[in-house]
N, C-alpha and C positions, 0 to 999 in steps of 0.2 A: 336161686339156682347157682349163681356164681360162688356163693359162700359154701354151698354143699360140695362143689367141685374142689374148692380150696381145702375143705376138711378132708375129702377123700384122698387128695394128694399127700396131705400132711400125715395121715395115718397109714398110708399105703405100705410102708415098711414095717408096720407093727401088727398087722392082722394077717389071717390066712388068705393066700392069693386067690383061692376059689371064691371066698366070700367077697374079696375086693372086686373081682371082675363081675360078679353078680350085681353088686351094688352099682357098679359103673354102668351096666346095661340098663338098670332101672333109671338112672339119671339121663342116659341118652334118650330113652323112650319119653320121659317127661319133657325133655328139651324139645323133641320133635312135635309133641302135642301142643306145647306152648307156642312154638314157632308157627304151627298151623293155625292156632287161634289168632296170632298176630296177622297172619296172611288173610284170614277171613275177615278180620276187622279192618283191613287196609282200605276197604271201600268206604269206610267212614272217615278215614284220616287223610285221603288224597283229594278232598273237595276243597276248593278255594273259592269262597263266596265273595271275595273282594271284587268290587267293580271299578272300572277306570274313573279317574277324577272327572267331574263334570266340566265340560268346556263352556265357559261363560262368554256369551257374545259381547264384543266390545261395542258399547253404546256410542252413537253419534248424535250430537244435538241436532234437533230439527228447528231451523231458524227461518221461517218464511219472511220474505220482505214485505214491508208495508207500502201500499201504493193506493192511489185514487184514480179511477178511470175518468177521464174528462175529454173524450174525443167528441168534437162538435158533430152534430147531425149533418149529413150531406145527402144530396139526391143525385141519382144517375139519370141523365136525360134519355128520352126515347131515342133509339138508334145509337146510343152510347156516344153521343156527340161531344160530351164534356170529358171524355177520357183522353188524356194527352197523347198517348201512344197507340191509339186504336188503329191508325192507318197501317201499322205494322202487321195487323192480323186480318185475315180474310177467311171466308168459309163458314162462319157461324150461321146456323139456321135462324129463322125468325123466332122460333121457340127458345132457342138457346140464348139469343139476345134478350128476350123477355125475361128469362130466368136471371140474367145478370142485372137487368134493370130493376127487377122487383126484389131480388134477394142479395144482390151484390156479388154473386158468384155462380158458377156452374161447374159440374164435374162431367168430364167426357171420358168415354172408354179409352183405355191405354193398352199398350203392349209391352210395357217395361217389366223386366224380370227382376231388376234391382232398383232401389230408389235413387241411387246417385246418378244413374244414366240420364234422367231427365234434367237434373241440375247441371250436369256437364254440357248438355245440349243448350240449355238456357245461356250459359256463359258465352258460348261461341256465337249464338244467334242474337245476343244482346237483349234477351228477354229478362225483365226484372224477376228475381226469385221471390216466391212466396214459400217460406219455410213453415211447413205444417207440423202440428203436434204429432201427426202420424210418424214423422221421421224419427223423433226421439223415442217414442214407444217402440218402434221397430229396432232401433239401436240397442235398447235394453234387452229385447228378445235375443239379438245376436250375441250379446255378452253372456247372457244367462245360459243359452243353449250351448255355446261353444266352450264356455268354462266348465259346464257340467260334463260335456263330452270329454274334455281333457282330464278331469278328475276321475271319471269312470274308466277311461281308457288307460291312463297312466298308473292309477293306484287301486281303484276299487275292484277291477276285474281280477287282479292278482290276489287280493285279499279274499275275494269270493272263492276262487279256486282252492286256496289254502284252507279256508274254513270248511268247504265241502269235503275235501279229502280227509281232514282230521275228524270231522263229525261222523263220517262214515266209519273210519277206523275205531273211534271211541264207542260208537253205537254197537259194534261187534264185541268190543271188550265188555261193555255193560251187559250185553246178552250173556256172555260167558260167566259173569259174576252172579247172575240171577239163578236162584234155585227153584222158584215157584214156576210151574209150567204155564199157568195162565198168564203170568207176567211176561214170561219168555215170548209167548205168542204176540202179546202187545208190542214188545220191543222189536219183533221182526218187522213190524210196520215202519218203525223208525229207521231200521237198516235199509229197507226198501226206499224210504223217503229220500235219504241222502244218496242212495245208489242212483236214483233218478237224476239227482243233481250231477253226479259224476258222469253219467251217460250224456247229459246235455253238454257239459263242459268238454267232453271228449268227442262230441258229435258222432257217437257210435254206441249202440247198445251192447255190442260184443266186447266188453272190457274184461281184463283178467282179474277177477276177484274170487275169493273162496267163500261162497255163501250157499245156503241150501237152495235147491232148485226152485222151490216155491217162492222164495224171496226174489230170486233172479227173474222168474217169469212175471211176477207182479210188477216189478220195476220196468220190464220191457213193455208190458201192456200200457203203462202210463206214458212211457217215452214215445210209443207209437201214436198215442192220442195227442200228445203235445206237438209232435211233428206234423200231424195232419191239420191241427188247429181248425177243425171244421164247425164247431159250435157246441151245443149242449150234448154231453155224453155221460153215461154212468161211469164214475170214477172207480176203477178196481180197488184202489187203495183206501179211498174215503167213503166208499159205498154211498155216494150222493151224486146228484147231477151237477156237473161243473161245466162252465162255458169255456171250452177249450179254444174258442176263437180269440180269447185274451192273449194267447201265445203267438198270434200273428205279429211278427216283428215289424215295427213301424217307427215313425219319428226318425231321429238321427241314428237310431240303432241299426238301420240298414246299411250304414256307411262301411262297416268292415265286419269280418267274421268274428273277431273277438267280442265286439259289442252285441252281435247277434246272439252269441252264447250267453253273454252277461244278461241280456234282456230276458231270455227264456228261463234262465236259472233264477234270477231275481223275481220274475213273475211266479215261478213255482213256489218260492219261499214266501212271497208276499200275498199271493192271491188264494192259495189253497188253505181251507179252514179245518181246524179241529174243533168241533162243537162241544162246549162244556156244559151248557145249561140252556134250556128253553126259557126265554125271558117272560113268556106269557103264563106258562103253567108251572114254572120252576122245576120241571123235570130235570134230574141230574144225570148227565151222561158220564157215568163213573169210569168206564173203560177208556173213553176218550180223554178224560181228565188224567187218568194214569199215563196215557201216552204222552200228553203234554208235559207232565211232571218228569217223566223219564227223559224227554228231549231236553228240557231245561237243565236237569241234573247233569246230563252229558256235556252240555256247554261248559259247566263249571268244573267238571272232572279234569284233574291235572293229567297230562299225558306228555311224556318226553319233556318234563320240566315246566310246563305251563298249561293253563286252561285256555279257553277260546273266547272268553267274553271280550277281551280287548280287540281281537280281530273282528268279532261281530260288531262291536261298537265303532270300529274304524270305518265300517260300511254304513251303519245306521246313523251315526252322528252327523257326518257332513251332508248326507242326503236329507236328514232332518232339518238342517240349516237351510237347504234349498226349498224343501217342500213342507215340512212339518212333521209332527209326531204320529205314530201309528194309531189308527182309529180303533183297531181291535187289540186284544190282549197280546202281549209279547213276552219275550224272555225275562225282562225286568219285572213285569207283573207277577209272573209265576215264581220267580226267585224269591220275592217277598212272601208269597203264599207258602212256599215250601218251608222257609225258615220259621214262619209264624206257626205253622201247624205241626211240623216234625222236629223243629230245632235245627241248629247248624250241624250237629253230628248225626245227620239223617242216615238211616240204612235204606238202601234202595228197595228193600222188601217191604218197608213200612207202608207204602201206599196201598198194599194189599191186605193190611192189617185192619180187620173190621172195627177195632176200637177207635180208629181214626176217622171212620166213615162220616159220622155226623159233623165232626169238626171240619172236615174237608168240605162237606156240603155247604156249611155256613160260610166258610172262607170264599168259595166260588160264588156263592150268592151275593156276597158283599163286594166282589170285584167290580170295577167300573164297567159301564155299558158303552157300546159303540154309539156314535152320533149319527152315522150314515147307515141306515138300516134298509136293506133291500125289501121291496114290496112285491113279493111273488105269491100268487094265490096258492093256498094249500101248503105253504112252506112256513114253519114257525120262525120267528126272529130269535136268534140264539146269541149268547155270549160265545165268541170264538177266539181261539188261540191261533196266531199265525207266527211262524218262525221269524219272518222279517216283514211284518205286516204293512200293507199299503196305508197311506197317510190320510189323516183327517184333513179335508180341505173345505173351506167355508162355502165355496160355490157348489161343491158336491152335496153338502148338507142342505143348502137352499133348494137345489133341484129335487133332491129326494123328498123333502117336505112338501113340495108342490107337485108331486106326482101321485096318481092313484091308479092301481092296476086296471080298474074297470072304467072309471069316468074320465081320467086324464093321464093316460100312460106316457104321452109324449111331451116332454118339457121344451123350453126354448131358451135361448140365451137372453131373451128379454126378461125372463124371470129373475135372472141374476142382476141384470142392469137396473131393473125396477127396484129391487130390494136394496141395491147399493145407492139408490137415490136419484135415478134418472126419471124425471117427470115425463119426458118424451117416451121413454121405454114403457112406463106405466100406462100412459095414454094409449099407446099402440096395443098393449096387452088387453086392457079392459074394454076398449072401444072397437077394436078390430078382431083380435083373436078370441076374446071373450071366454076365457077358461072358467069364469065364475058361473057361466050358464051350463057348461058341461058338468061342473062339479061344485055344488053349493059351498062346500067347505074351503074352496080355494081362497076366497077373499079373507076369511078368518086366519088361515095359515099364512097368507101373504102379509097381512098387517102385523101379525105377531113377529115374523122374521124381520120385517122392515124396522119395527121399533127396537128389536134386539140389536140389529146392526147399527142403528142410529146411536145407540148408547155406548158403542165401542170407544174406548180410549185409545190414544196413540200407541200405548204399550202392546195392544193386540195386533195392530197393523204392522208394528215394528218387530214382531216376534220371530219372523222368518222371511225369506225372500219371496215366497209365494204370496203371503199376505201383503208384503210391501208392494208387489206388482199389482195386486187387486186394489190397493190403496191409490196407486197411480192411476189406474183405470177409473176409479171413482172421481178423481180430479178431472179427468178428461170429459166426463159427462156433466160437469158444471154448466148451468144454463143461465143466460143473460136476457133481460128484457129491454125494451126500448128506452127505459129510463136508467139503465145501468152505467151509461157513459162509455160503453164499449163501442168498437167500430160497428157500423150499421150491418155489415154482413154477418156479424155474430149474434144478432138479436132477433132472429126469425126462426120459424119452424124448420125451414130447410137446413139451416146450420145445425140446429139441434139434432136433426137426423144424420147430418154429416159427422158430428161428434159421436153419435151413437154407433155409426158405422166404424169409426176408428176404434172406439172402445171395444166393440165386439170382435174386431179383427185382432187387436192386441190380446184379447181374451182367448181367441182361437190359438194364437201363438203360445200363450201360456199353457193351454191344454196340450198342445203338440209337444212342448218341451218336457212335460211332466207325465206323459202318457203311461210310463212305467210305474210311477210312484203314487199318483193320486187315486184314491178309492172312488170308483165310479158309482153314481146312483144307478139303481136297477129297478125296473118295474116291467111287467109284461107289456106285455106288449113293447291456359296461357293466352294473351288477350287480344281482343279486337281494338281497332282504333277508337271506336265509339262504343263504350260499354254502358249497359243499363245501370242507372244510379238510383233506382227507386225501389230497392228491395224491401221486403216486409216480413216480419215474423208474426205468426199467429200468436197473439198475446195472451196465452193461457199461463199466466204467471204461477198459479197454484200448482199446475202440473210440473213446470220446470223446477219449482221449489222441491216438490216431492221426489222427482227423479234424481235431483242433485243429492238429496239425502240418501236415497236408495243406492245410488252408485257408490257414494263414499262408504256407506255401511257395508255393502257387498264386498268392496275391495279390502277394507280393513280386516274384516272377519275371515275372508278367504286367505289373505296374506298371513294372518296370525296362525292359520292352520297349515301354512306352507303349501297351499294348493294353487298358487298363481305363479306363472313364469313371467319373464321380462316382457314378452310380447303382449300378454294380457294387461300388465301394468301400464305399458306404454299406451295401448289403445284406451284403457280406462281413463288415464290422465287426459288424453285429448277429448274424450267424451265428456268428462267433467268440465273442461274448459269451454266446450261447445254449449253445454247447458247454462253455464254462467253468462256466456255471450247472449244466448237467446233470452234469458231472463232480463238482462240489462237492457237489451233492445226493446223488449216488450214493455217494460216500465216506461222507457222514454217515449214509445209510441203512444201509450195511454196518457202520458202527461203532455203530449204534443211538443216534445223536444226533438231536435234534429239529431240524427245519428252522426257520429264522427266518420271521417274518411276511412279510418282503420276498421271501424265496425262495418261500413259499407263494403269494403274490400273482402272482409271475412265472410260476409253473406254472399258476395259475388262468387267466392271460391268454395261455396258450401258443398258442391258435388265432390271436389277433391278431398275435402275434409271427411265426408261420409265414407268415401272409398278407403282413405287411409285408416280410419277407425275400424271399418269392417275387415280390412286386410290384416290388421294387427290381431284381431280376434281369430281369424282363420289361421294365421301363422301360429298363434298360441295353441290352438286346438290341434294343429298338425305336428306339434313338436315331437311327438313319439309315433306319428302315423301319417307320413307324407302321402300315402296312396289315397286315403279317404278324401283328400282335398286336391287331387290331381286335376280336377276340373272345377272351375268356379261354379258352385252350386247356385241355382236360382233360388229366390227367396219365397216362393209360393209353398204353403203348407196345408196339411189337412189333419184333423184329429177327430176320433170318435170320443164323445164326451158322456154318453149315457147308453146303457144297455136296455133295450125295450122288449126283449123276448122275441121268440119266433124268428131268430136270426135277423133282427132289425136293430139299427143303431142310429143315434142322433149324431150327425157329423157337422163340424164347423171348420171352415177353412178360408184361405185367402187366395185370390187368383192373380192375374196380371194387375200391376199397379195402375191406377187411373190418374188422369190429369185433372187438376183443378185450376180454373181461371177465376181470379178474385180481383175486383176493383177496390183499390185501397187508397186512402188519403196520405199523401206525402207532401209536406211543406205547402199545404193549402191547395193542392191539385190532386186530381184522380188519375191513377195509372192502372193498367191491366197487368197483373202479375200471373205467373204460372208456377204451380207446385205439384207435388205428388201425394196421392192418398191411397189407402187400401181399397181393395174390392172384397166384399164379404159375402160368404156363402153359408147357408144353414139348411140342411135337408136330412131326411130319413133315408138311409140306404140299407142294402142287404149284405154288406160286408164291411169289415174294418179296413179302410184304405191305407196304403202306404203313400208317401209323398210321390214316389215314381208313378204310381197308378193315377194319382191326381193330376200330375203333369200331363200324362197321356190324355186324360179327359179334356184338359185345357187346350190340347193341340200342340204341346211342347214335347218333342221326342228327344231322348238322350241317345246319341249315336256314337258307337265305338268303331273306329277304323284304325287298324294297325296299332300304333302306340299312342294314339291320342283320342280324346273324346270331345264332343261338342253338342250343342243343342240345335235342333232344326225345328222351325216353327211351321206348323201345318194347321189345317182347319180344326176347330174344336170338335169333340165327339158329339154326336146327336144325344148321347146320354148325359151330357153335362147339365146339371140342374140349373134352374134359374136362380138369380139372387132374390132376396126378400122383396116384396112389392114396394115397401116403403122407401127403398133407395131411389125409386123413380121420382120422388119429390125433389131431389137435388141432382140427379144424374140423368143425362140424356142418353139415348141409345145409339148415337152415331158420333163420329169424330172426323170431320172433313176440313178442319182448320189448317190453314197454310200460313206460314210465318215468313216475312221478308227479313232476311238476315241483314245485319249491319255490315258496313264495309270493314274488312279486316286488313290491318297493316301487320304482316307477318314479321317485319323487322322489330316491331315493338311488343311482340308477344312476351308475356310475363310468365316465365316458367315457375 
């Protein structure tokens, strides 16, 4: 074309002007046609399929210490007469004394809302500290939850709003590019989908957008159902029953309005499915697949100089490090499918070309299947696409495989503990709850899962923080017999139940912290003059080894992603030092070696250490949001972990922290020590509870007066569920213990 124009200009002075202008008009017409062709083909040239470079996790070596337990056997005399400091305590009932005599310990009801409070009290009363494994499990929960809060609040919420706005704008652009009316109708659903996201982020359905009224009405209907969050309703957009109670904001997302919007929007992108194929009959949902392809195409479509896969990955990748990868198909899966079926220079109209139908069918058929498959009667299991899918989690897979809609719809945390290796949990399952009698296939499924988990190498446990936490919980349920060389109090059934209580409580905290991301299983249905000098650490060496690795792994990888501030780093450093101290003290206890004065002092001041670490995490989380932490939050949590149908949910939670009294051997003598442990709850309820609602049930009221807030303790609600029956093996139902404090010399107080 350029050469023709050059030729025309060159001959312009040598030909008749009338012919010259006629020839020029023809060239102008041809130029416009070709320009139009270029414009029509632009939809093929402005797709950028490049994906962000994979972030490789920094590996941290796992080096467990070698030790041999050689604690001599000891007996506790009737009446506790051979415990050196027993005169300091009064008020134990006869049954409680018997529990100490027989088991070496007893747990009594407590009213502490944070773990460090009891150890602070011990320091000033002169009571020897018993540092429990519950403490370090709880510390990891605090680091995990507060660092995740910080990442979401500081970074991910902004990325999510940008991604939502751009995906809405580009969905409209794609709609305008499409010529086929049937494909246009499908694309309208994607416009409505991201319009719902915009409404949630704006907290208002009446936003200024130029879309057809039917699209706007569809989005408003979905928005209203999300705001009501009442349970199963027919989705106007997906033409399927969805459990809108999932949009009940809970966990740490209740702390501020930004994270409330973030929660609902991420739940919208992670929970709502586009079904591609019935996995049982291989029925192909062609129009749904076209919708998923159009949505994926839109992500990679360049707009104002860039596509949106980087922003999408900025959200998906760090949350994947915390929780794991999507269980259902996502953008990355569909991107590979598009390129393999249509090629990189795809035309958006190609998905409606019948010549591609069979190839597309085979490609969808060969896509990976989900591991966590809801068991709902009369509802087929499907391969589903989700824009930001909820994640595969091992325990969710375990629970799902051990549920049956008719015979065993309600799972239990003991399912997970048993499969992870708890003999005590397994014994309670099969001898007390007896799911094998309800459902004959339970035993077969359970054994299969147990063997599968037993075969896992460290690489699986170390693949993300969620698995790493489960790995730590697995160490907590390690059991010891009378010939193990461990302290007497750790070698009986009562202690095994105590450890199970701690493991389940930590597990409840894990579920609480990841309530947004984990895919749920579904089926229907300063010092005194005389200080205590006999402190003791629960010698669970494997747990401290594991948590030490997990903390170092977490810090290095979050720091590499530039997702930690100085407060988190400071708290993590102190936490790591504490774990090293507890491990060293444990090994010495098991080898019958005396602790140094420095080690004794550090155990004496454990309450202050716990408070400093917790405060560092709170300061880190509040770096960009002071108001969310204006009041010291108490540490009781609740989480719904399984959906049972008929608006019923399996809940797990922790209540007030309890007191544990343990008779321990120190330098050839027995001393009574005191520590803190979780209180665990598991029950079926008719709503997804927030932490605040759980506190109310416990009798802890959050009161706002003028410019400050505080907690007021009242009687627990009559609706507060009971704890599992098996905690009564180690826990008494009353606490009337009085402690005679040691004399205090305030001039010698050690700040």
